[in-house]
N, C-alpha and C positions, 0 to 999 in steps of 0.2 A: 327373815332376812339374815341370817348369818350364823354359821357354825362350822367348825373345822373338825377333821378326823385325824387321829394320830397315825403316823406312818411308821411308828416304831415296830420292832419285831413282835411286841406284845399285842399289837392291834389286831382286831378281828377282820378288818377290811381296809382296803386302800381308798384313795380319794379321787374324785373326778378331776380335781384341779392339780393334784400332785403327781399322779401317775408314777408310782414307785417302780424302780427298776427291778426290784425283787419280785418273785412270783407272789401274787396276792393270795392271802389265806381265804378259804371259802367259808361261807356261812350256809349251814344246812337248812333246807326247807323241808319240814316234815309233811308227809301226806298220809291220808287215812290208810291204815293197814300196812304202812311201811315199817319194817323191822328196824329197831334201834341197833346200835353197834357201830363198828368202824366202817366209814364210807370213804370212797374216793371223791375227789373234787368234782368229778364229772357226774356223780350221782345226785341229782336234785339239789345242786348247790349253785349259788349265785355269788359272784364277786362284783365289786363296784365297776370294774372294767367291762363287765358283761351287761350292765344295766341298759345302755342305749339300744341294745339289740333285742330287748324283750318286747314281744309283739303287743302285749296288753298293758303297757306302762306308758303314760303320756305325761310330759312335764313342760310342754310348750303350748302356745295357743292352739286349740283344736278340740276334738271330741273323740269319744270312745263309744262303745256299745250302749252305755247307759249314762254318760256324763258329758259335760263340756267344761272347758277351763279357758280362762283368759286373763292376761295381765297387761297393764299399761303403765308406762313410766309417768311419774308426776313431774313437778317442777323444782324438786329439791336436789337434783343431781342424778346419779346412777340409780337405776331401778334395783331396789333391795328386796323386792318381793319374790317369792318362789312358790310353786304349787306342784302337786302331783296327784294323779289318779292311777292306781295299779289294780286292774281287774285280774281275776284268777290269782289272787295274792298268795294263797296257799292251796286253794282248791277252786273249783269252778264257781262256788257260791260265796266267795269271800272277796270283798273289795276294800282296798285301803285308799283313803283320801287325806290330803294334808295341804295346809296353807302356812307359809313361813314368812315372817316379816322381819327383816334384818334392820339393824341400826348400828351406828358407829362407823368409823372410817372403813372397816372391813366387813360391814354387815352383809353386803351382797355375797361375799365369799362364804360367810358363815351359813347364810340361808340355803345356798345351793349344796353345801356339804351336808347339812341336816336332811335336805330333801333326798339325797342319795343314801345316806348312811342309816338314818333312823328306821326306815322300814326293814332294812336288813337286820338291824339289831333286834327289832321286835320279833322277827322270824327266828333268830338264833336263840332267843329265850323261850319261845313257845314250845319247841319240840322237846327239849330236855325236861321242862317243868311238867309237861303232861305225861311223858313216858315214865317219869319217875313216880308219878302219882298212881297210875293204874297198875304199874308193875308188870304189864303184859308184854312189854317190848313193842307195843304198837302205839301209834299216835292217831287219834281220831278227832277231826275238827268239824264235827257235824253240829249245826246249831240246834237241832231238835233231838239230840242224843238222849237216850233213856238209861237209867242206871242198870247195870248188869244184874242178872237174877240173883247172884250170890251176895249182893251188897246188903248191908244191914239197913233197917228202916231208920236208924239213928243217923246214918250218913247223910251228908248234904245232898240235896236234890241235884239233878243233872244241870239245871240252870245255875244253881249256886256254884257248882264246880266250874262251869264254863266261865262265869263271872270272875271267880277267884283266879282262874288261869290267866285270863286276859289282864286283870288288874296287876298281877305279879309281873307279867311280861311288859306291860306299859311302864311300871315303876322301874324295873331293871333296865329297860331300853333307854329311857330318858336319863337315868343315872350314868349309864355307860357312855351315852352320847356326850354329856357334859364333861365327863372324865377325859375323854379323848380330845375334846376341845382344849382343855387345860394343858394337856401334854404335847400338843402339836408343835413341832419344832420351827415351822415357818410362818404359820398364820397367827397373828397377834389378836387374841380374843380378850385382852385385858379390859379394853373399853369398847368392845364390839360384841354384839350378841344377836339373838333372834327369838321371836315368839314361835309358838308351834300350836296349831289346833289340828288334831288328827282324829280321824274317824275310821273305824273298821266295821263294815256291814257284813255280818255272817248270818245268812238266812234271814230270820225275823229279829235277830239280835243286833243292837247297835252299841258299840263300845267307843267311848270318847275319852281322849286325853288332851289336856289343854294347859299351856303356860302362856302368860302374857295377855295382850289385849286384842288378838285376833278372835274371831267369834264364829260359832256354828249355830244356825237356826234351822227350823224345819217348817215346811209348808204342809198344813194338814187341814182336813175338812171337819167342821164341827157338826153338831146334830142337825143343823139346818142346811147342810151341804155347802156352806160358805167357807172359803179359804181363810185360814187364820195362821198367824205366826206363832211358833213355839220356840223359845230360846233354849238352846241345848247347853250352852256354856256361859260362864260368868266372866266378864272382863276383869282380869286379876290386876286391878289398879292398887297403888299404894294407899289410897284412902279407905279401902275396905277395912273394917275394924280388925278382923283377924290377921290381915296382912300387915297393917300398920303396927299392931301389937308385937308381932314377931320381929319386924324390922327394928323397932325401938328397943326390944329386949336384946338385940344383937348390937346395940350402940349406933345403928344407922339412924338417920334423921328423915322425917317425912314432913314436908310443908310445900305450899304453893307460892310462887312468886307473885308480887303485887300486880304485875301487868297481865297475869293469867291466873286469877284466883280459883278458877274451876279445875285447874290441872295440878294435882298433887304429885310430887316427885320424891325419889329416894336420893339422899345426899350422904356423902362421907361424913364421919363425925368431926373431922378436922379440916374440911375444905368444902366450899360451896360448889361442888362438882360431884358426879357428872350430871345430876338431875335426871335420873332415869324415870320415865313416866309409866313404869310397870313394876310389879312386885315380884314377878317370876320371869325367868328367861334363860335360854342357853347362853353360855359365855358370860360377859360382864363380870369378869373375875375380880375387878377392883371392888365390887360390892358383895361378893359371895360370903365374905366374913361378916358382913353387916346386915344380913337378913334377906337379901335377894336369893332365891332358890330356884332349882330346876325340877323340883318334884311336881309332877302333873296333878291337876284335879281330874280324877277318873270318875266316870259315870257309865251306867248301863241302862239301856232302854229297850223295851220290847215294842217292835213296830206293829202297827195294825193296818187294815185295809184303808183306813182314813188318811194315813200318812202318804204324802205325794212325792216330796223331794226334800233334799237337804242342801243348804247353801253354806259354804265355808268362805270366809273373806277376811282380808286384812283390814286394819282400821281406816284405811283410805276410803272404804265403802261406808263404814258405820259412823264416821265423823259427819256425814252429810245425809245419810238415809236411815230411816227407822226400820225395825224388823218388819213392820207391816208393809212399808213401801217396797222393801226388797222382795217380799213374798208376792206382792201385787205385780211387780215388774216381771219376775220370773214366770209366774203363772199366766201372764197375758202375753208373753213373748210369742211372735208368730210361729216360730219353730223352736223346739227344744234345743237344737244344736246351736242356736244363736243367743240363748238366754244369758250366758255368762258375758258375752260381748255387749249385749244391750244393757245389762246391769252396770258394767263399767262405764259405758257411754252416758248413762243416766247420772251416775255419780260425778262424772267429769262436768256435766252441765250444772249440777247442783253446787259444785265447788265454785264455779264462776258466778253463780247467782248469790249464794250465801256468804262467800268469803272472797270477794273480788280483789282484795289487796293481799290475799294469802297465796302461798305456793301450794298447789294441789299435791297431795300425797300420792305415792305409788298405790296402785290398786291391783289386787289379785283375787280371783273368784273361782271357786269350784262349785258346779251345780251337779248333784247326783240325783238321778230320778229313780225312785225306789221300786218301780215296777220293772226296771231293767230294760226299758224300751226307749228308743229314740225315733224321731220322725223320719219318714222315708221320702216324703214328697219333695222336700227342698234339699235333700242331701247333695244333689249336684250343685245347687247354688252355694251351699256352705263350703263344699270342697273347692269350688272356684274361688271363694273368698279366702279360704285358708291358703290355697296355692298362691294367690296373688300376694297375700301378706308375706308368706315365706320367701317368695322370689324377691320382693322389694327389700325385705329385711336382710336377706342373704347377699344382696348385691353390694351392700356397704355404702350405698348412696343415700343422701338425705331423702326422707319421705315426708309427705304432707300430713300434718295433723289436722284434727277437726277444726282448729281455729285458724288454719291457713299458714301456720308457721312451720318451718322446716325443722325436723328433729335431727339429732345426731345419728350417725351410722349405728346400726344395731348389731348385737351379737347373734350369730346364726344359730347357736344352740339354745339359748334361753332368753333371747330378745332383750338382754341387759345392755344398756348403752355404754359403750366404752370408747376409748381413744383408738385411732387407727393402729397404733402400735400394739395395743392390747388385742384388737381384733385379729391381727396377724398371728399373735401367739395362740389365742383361743381357737382360731380357725383350724388348727391342726387336730383338734378333737381331744387329745389327751395332753395335759400339760405336766411338765416335770416339776419336781420340787424346787429346782433352781428358778424356774419361771415364776412360781408362786411368790418367791422372795422378791424377784424383780418387780412383779406386778404390785405387791404390797408396798414396796418402797416408792414405786412410781405414783401410786395413789396419793401419797403424802404430798407430792409436788403439785397435784391438781387442786383446784378450788373445790374443796368438799363442801357442797351446799347444804348438807343435812343439818349443820349447826349454824347456818348464817341466814340473814335476811328475815323478812316478815313471813311467818308461817302460822298455820292454824295451831298445830301442836307438833313440836319436835320430840322425838323419843329421848334425846339427850340435849342438855342445855350447853354444857361445855365439857371439855376433857380435863381431867385432873392435872394439876401443875406439878406432878411428881412422877418418878419412875415407879416400877412395881414394888420397890422396897418401901416398907412402911416407916414412917418417922419414929425416932426414939420417943418413948413415952416419958 
């Protein structure tokens, strides 16, 4: 849910929401056998302005060749979740997936910025790192690559090199993303931020980067051919011992409120705010000096024939469904293309049953099927569903929800609920930097429900009662 991208001349990319008037700088995408050296922007490069036209990249409710994604607004206000699946990410055998859960007054803007910019930053750090290593002027992104004949036996194996390349790219991309958020001239990320759980599937290799409390799991078959859940990431909460130790070392405070003793939060050393319910995030610069970081937990896993699918989801899913329940729902979905939607619908029902007095959180789900196949029998039905959903959402008219209530008009590009004035602005496709400033200031006039009312868990408790300047010691 929230991150911004710098629009300064030093930035490597422009923004979906700002739409710079200057020509966007290009981010190179390296392909196997492509020579390094000076390239023109037209040669295998992508800018943020070109992203909506890419054929194998989806970021709204729908499906691709091997995945389906779905998000639904909760009852806390604007939908701050975002998601993406980018097939043929660098080559035909590479897929990027991500779920981003924003928080704070501008969390929805942050999440969509990260959705756009983080994959491009990952690409920008992959090509130079690999071409610099092999010294051959070529970049090869093959998951099953073997060491060249001239390499010493003491050198790392091909798998170790691949793992090291991706680890370095993930670390640098996340760092660059947070740096740009800090320097953005129009989007205030001081008390707004976003989680990020990202997965890259390259052949039989799975690379995972995670900050915050969104989660990735895998459905796999055991020795008895029964479906089991495998958790791929750890929810990076402030009460994890290593996270709490780091935060306390940096003078931040970690404790839970009396009315929610199970939810540990991060607090400023001199104020009972903001009460961030995660230990790592993009943005949230009011806490970056006090132990909250944006360094991802990175992991690598080799996939087997037993592994069936991966589910990435925001905490709106995990607050009410267990890993096993999620795997059961996805594996038993009547069609693969409907799995994400059915999972969100199941979570919505559980919210009403388990927490009837709470406001349901936003939910976002990515289901990636590892065999690369989608069902064909009900493609027509799913296309009709997607088309009807898009038409009703694009019309700007209220739509019926599952409980019979009418929802707000929805945004045509990412299904985020906004006011009619904001819809008029976003409907143009590309928004100028001035528009972002207007939208940001306008959001402060609305009742921001993310910090109000009875909820299961809010990411923030309250905003600090001071400006970005720190008090005198």
